[in-house]
C-alpha positions as CSV (number, residue, x, y, z in Angstrom):
1,M,121.1,26.1,205.0
2,L,120.5,28.5,207.9
3,L,118.2,31.3,206.8
4,G,117.3,33.0,210.0
5,K,116.5,32.6,213.6
6,S,112.7,32.4,213.5
7,R,111.1,28.9,213.9
8,S,109.2,29.7,210.7
9,Y,112.4,29.4,208.6
10,E,112.2,25.7,209.0
11,I,109.1,25.6,206.9
12,I,110.9,27.5,204.2
13,E,113.7,24.9,204.3
14,Y,111.2,22.0,204.2
15,R,109.5,23.6,201.1
16,R,112.8,23.9,199.4
17,K,113.7,20.2,200.1
18,I,110.3,19.1,198.8
19,C,110.7,21.2,195.6
20,D,114.2,19.7,195.1
21,A,112.9,16.1,195.5
22,I,110.2,16.7,192.9
23,I,112.5,18.3,190.4
24,D,115.1,15.6,190.9
25,S,112.6,12.9,189.9
26,S,113.0,12.0,186.3
27,K,109.6,10.3,186.4
28,L,107.9,13.5,187.6
29,I,109.8,15.5,185.0
30,Q,108.5,13.1,182.4
31,L,104.9,13.1,183.7
32,L,104.9,16.9,183.6
33,G,106.2,16.9,180.0
34,K,109.5,18.6,180.8
35,E,111.9,15.7,179.9
36,N,113.4,17.8,177.0
37,S,114.0,20.8,179.2
38,D,117.5,22.2,179.7
39,D,116.5,23.6,183.0
40,P,113.6,21.6,184.6
41,E,113.7,23.7,187.8
42,S,112.9,27.0,186.1
43,D,110.5,25.4,183.7
44,M,108.6,23.6,186.5
45,L,108.6,25.8,189.6
46,F,105.7,28.2,189.6
47,H,104.6,26.9,186.2
48,C,103.4,23.4,187.0
49,V,104.9,22.8,190.4
50,Y,103.8,25.2,193.1
51,P,105.0,25.2,196.8
52,H,101.4,26.2,197.8
53,E,97.9,25.2,196.8
54,F,97.3,26.5,193.3
55,V,94.3,26.4,191.1
56,P,94.3,28.4,187.9
57,E,91.8,31.2,187.9
58,T,91.4,31.4,184.1
59,I,91.6,28.3,182.1
60,D,93.2,29.1,178.8
61,E,95.4,25.9,178.7
62,T,94.9,22.3,179.5
63,K,97.6,21.8,182.0
64,R,98.7,19.5,184.9
65,Y,100.0,20.5,188.3
66,I,101.7,19.2,191.3
67,N,101.3,21.5,194.3
68,F,101.9,21.1,198.0
69,E,101.5,22.8,201.3
70,I,103.0,22.2,204.8
71,S,101.1,22.2,208.1
72,A,102.7,22.1,211.5
73,T,101.9,22.9,215.1
74,I,104.3,24.1,217.8
75,D,104.5,22.3,221.1
76,P,104.3,25.3,223.5
77,R,106.0,23.3,226.3
78,N,109.3,23.2,224.5
79,N,108.9,25.4,221.4
80,V,109.4,22.7,218.8
81,Y,107.3,21.7,215.8
82,K,105.2,18.7,216.1
83,D,102.4,17.1,214.0
84,L,104.2,18.1,210.7
85,A,102.1,17.2,207.6
86,V,102.7,17.7,203.9
87,Y,99.7,17.9,201.6
88,F,100.0,17.3,197.8
89,F,97.4,18.7,195.5
90,I,97.7,16.9,192.2
91,L,95.4,18.2,189.5
92,S,94.9,17.8,185.8
93,H,92.6,19.6,183.4
94,K,89.9,17.1,182.5
95,D,91.0,17.1,178.8
96,V,94.5,15.7,179.7
97,I,93.7,13.3,182.5
98,R,94.4,10.3,180.3
99,Y,98.0,9.3,180.3
100,S,99.4,6.6,178.0
101,E,102.6,4.7,178.8
102,H,103.9,1.6,177.1
103,G,100.5,1.0,175.4
104,T,98.5,1.2,178.6
105,D,96.2,4.1,179.6
106,Y,96.2,5.5,183.1
107,L,94.8,8.4,184.9
108,W,97.7,10.9,184.9
109,Y,97.3,11.8,188.5
110,D,97.4,8.2,189.6
111,K,100.9,7.9,188.0
112,V,102.0,11.1,189.9
113,V,100.6,9.7,193.2
114,C,102.7,6.5,192.7
115,E,105.9,8.5,192.1
116,L,105.3,10.9,195.0
117,D,104.7,7.8,197.2
118,N,107.9,6.3,196.0
119,I,109.9,9.5,196.7
120,F,108.4,10.5,200.1
121,S,107.1,7.3,201.8
122,E,109.4,6.0,204.5
123,H,112.2,8.5,203.5
124,D,113.6,11.3,205.5
125,V,113.4,13.8,202.7
126,L,113.0,16.8,205.0
127,G,116.1,15.9,207.0
128,I,114.4,16.0,210.4
129,G,115.0,12.5,211.6
130,G,111.6,11.2,210.9
131,T,110.3,9.5,207.8
132,L,107.2,10.5,205.9
133,Q,104.2,8.2,205.8
134,L,101.3,8.5,203.4
135,V,98.1,8.5,205.5
136,S,95.4,9.6,203.0
137,N,94.8,9.6,199.3
138,T,91.5,11.2,198.4
139,P,89.8,12.6,195.3
140,Y,90.4,16.3,194.7
141,S,88.3,18.5,192.4
142,P,88.9,22.2,193.1
143,Q,86.8,23.2,190.2
144,H,84.7,21.6,187.5
145,K,87.4,21.4,184.8
146,F,90.1,19.9,187.1
147,K,90.3,16.5,188.7
148,G,93.0,15.0,190.8
149,R,94.1,13.6,194.2
150,L,94.9,15.1,197.6
151,L,97.6,13.3,199.4
152,K,98.6,13.7,203.1
153,F,101.9,12.6,204.4
154,I,102.8,12.9,208.1
155,V,106.2,12.8,209.7
156,K,106.7,9.7,211.8
157,D,109.0,9.9,214.8
158,F,109.5,13.6,214.4
159,N,112.5,14.5,216.5
160,N,113.8,17.7,215.1
161,G,113.9,19.5,218.4
162,L,114.8,23.2,218.6
163,R,116.7,24.3,215.6
164,Y,116.3,28.1,215.5
165,G,113.9,28.9,218.3
166,K,113.7,32.2,220.0
């Protein structure tokens, strides 16, 4: 989908593709408790899946979130993106961290990490000719009532070249 001529439109496209991959995952839909939804996209986007880092300011519910952000630098020699990274901020209110499945208890965010790894690792989800590689998985605690994981994926063999450039 061609949105405009600015290089920055590529980031918008990548965000959309990541959102689509999350919403297309029946496992993530289940982990977010939306498996009975008639419209998972509208029930999930900007409710429990945010295309930016999000931490609730007021805590009136015990919820779980999958959020992400994109980082890229532009190579000034040829005006193309390089060093593209996707960060996932997976967080859960401490009262709903425990997740039970088939009689076994897990940390909810560990199950989400496994599914994100399955979806994004070694796949060209962004459509840019390079596969994503998980390079870090660290604890994430943006405030005292939330715990989770921070994932960083990088694009291997990024060869997108100039798509929109000015």
